[in-house]
Residue, then its C-alpha position, 0 to 999 in steps of 0.5 A: m784662623a782656620d784649623n786646617v786648609l783644604v785645597l781641592e781641584p775643580g771636579d774633585e768629588r769633595a769639590q762637587k759635594i761642596t758646590n752642590a751643598m752651597g748651591s742653594p740660598t737656603a744653605g747659605d742661610i743655615l751657614k750664616l745662622l751657624a756663624d753665630g754659634s751651634k744650633s739644633l735642627t729645631e732652632i734652625t727650622e724655627q729661626l729660618a721659618i723653613p720646613m724640617n724636611t728642608a732643613k734636614y736635606h740641606i744639613e745632610n748635604l752640608l755634613d756630607a761636604g764637610i762644611i759643617a759638623v755635629e759639634n755636640t749632643k744634648y738631650s731634650v726634655k723628653g729624653r731625645e738626643v738632639k744634635l747641635y751643628s756648627l761650622t767646621n774650622q777650615l779654609l776650603i780653596v778650590a783651584p787648579r793643581r799647582s806645585d806651589i800651594h803658597s802661590l795661591 
């Protein structure tokens, strides 16, 4: 179960960020990949066979929307910091404002 439940109204800034981030099949592919566990940018680009810039664009949008997070960092053989991305453990609900959230 999700760590937290976030209820957003349609048109809310965060709801718009989520919509923009999720509006691409590539973003969906990244989310499906991360459902299997955390991955680095390089692992994402290799497993999805997409350009690095494309992956960066979608990852930045997903991070900004709060759908994914940097879970950890590790260091490459060359000593560079490598971020590991994972899904956030939250339930997102976009619905009109209601006084009784349990009615959803």
